N, C-alpha and C positions, 0 to 999 in steps of 0.2 A: 503493499500500500504505500502510494506517495504522498508525503507531506503536502498540503493545502499551501499554495503560494500567501507568502506574506504581505510581498509588496507589490503594488500595481505603477502601471506608468501612466501617464496623464491620459492617452488614448483607453487604455483599459477602464481606468476609475470611469470616464465619462462615459463609457459605454456600459458600463454595469449600471451607472447611475441613471442614466438615461437623459443625459445633460450634455451639452459641446461642451468640447476641448476648452475652450477661452472662457465656459462657466468656472472649469475646476480652477483655470490659473487665476482667474477672477476672485473667486472664494479665499485661494490661499494669499492672493496680496490685500485682502481684507481681513487677514489673521482669523479666518474662520476654518481651516483644515490647513497640515503642514505636509512638507516634506521634505525628504534629502535629497541630495545631489549626488550623484554616482561619479566617479572617478572622468567619465566621459561628459560631465555636467548635465546629465537628465535628472529629472524629477522621479523620486518614486516615493509612493504613497503606501503608509500603512493600510491594510486593509480596515482597520478601524475610520478610517476617513469615510467610508463605503455610508456607514450608519451618520456620521456627523453630517454629510450632502442629505441624507433622508431627512433626518430634523431639520435641517435648513430649509430644504425645499416644503416639506410639511410647516413650518412655520411660516413661510412664504405665502404659502397658499392659502393660511388664513388671517393674512394681511400685517403681519409681523414686519417691523423694518429691520433691516440687517444689521444696523446699530444695534438695536435691542437683542436680536440674536446672539450676535455677537458678545454682549454683555453675560448673558446666560452661559455660553459655551466657553468664556475666558475663566471658568471655574473647573475645565476639567485640564488635564494635562494634555502634550502635544498628542500624546498616541492611544489617548482614551475616546470611547464609545460614548455618546450619552447615554445611561441606561433609562430604563423605563421610568425608575422615578425622579429623573430629570426632565424628561417630559411632563410628566404629573404636577410638577413644582412650577414648571415654566408655563402650562395651561394655567392653572390656578392665577397667577399671577397676570395673565393677559384676559381673563374673563371679562372682567370689569371695562377693559379697552374694547374689546370684540362687542360688548352688550351697548356700549354706548354709540358707535360706527354704526349696528344696526337700528338702533334708535334715529340717528341722524337720516341715514335712509330711508327707513322707513317715513320718517317726516316728511321727506322731500319727495317721496314717491305718492305719498298721500296730497300735496301741495302743488306738486309740477304742473298738474293740470290747469291750475289757477293761474300759472305764472306766463305758460306760453302763449304769445301774442297777446296778451293783455295789456302792453303798452304803458305800463304804469312808470311813469320816472321819478317817482314818491318812495324813496326807499322808507319815509314813515307808513307809509301805507304796505308795504312788502311783507309778507307775513314768512317768505321764505327766507329773505337775505337781512332783514332787521323785525325778527319776532317783538312785538311789544314796544316798536320804536326807543329800541335800546338807544342805538347812537346817539338820539336827541341827548341823553346824560354826559354822550362825552364832549358837546360844544358844539359849534357851528363849522360848515366846512366836511370836505370829503375825509370821514374819520378814518376809514379803512388804507385808504391811502396816506395819509398825514402820518407822519412820523415825529412822536414829540419830542 
């Protein structure tokens, strides 16, 4: 019986993870995954990077920004795979953010019909961009565009 290959090239990791080789290099540049260099300066990735890429992709599909994913992965060593407990802890951290985004999207879905083609030029009356005329409390002028 042969030993399983412990290291993968960029192409092998990309193919096994279902992503482009450029994505592998990008994730490495962002410090999300790690490789070692051979004497010929080729990248070799530990098999643990497959699980890290899966974690990254699953997190991204939930809308989690790479910076937040990197923060979670920073708790691991360079050759460690995220265990199930890490995914559970991360998902608990992110559930409030996900629920907030769901509420915003549902609100937009429910109100978008009243905005398309309405022609209102008053942010005071726009329930989607300025609910309850909150911008009025910040003073006159284009408050969304002005920097204090």
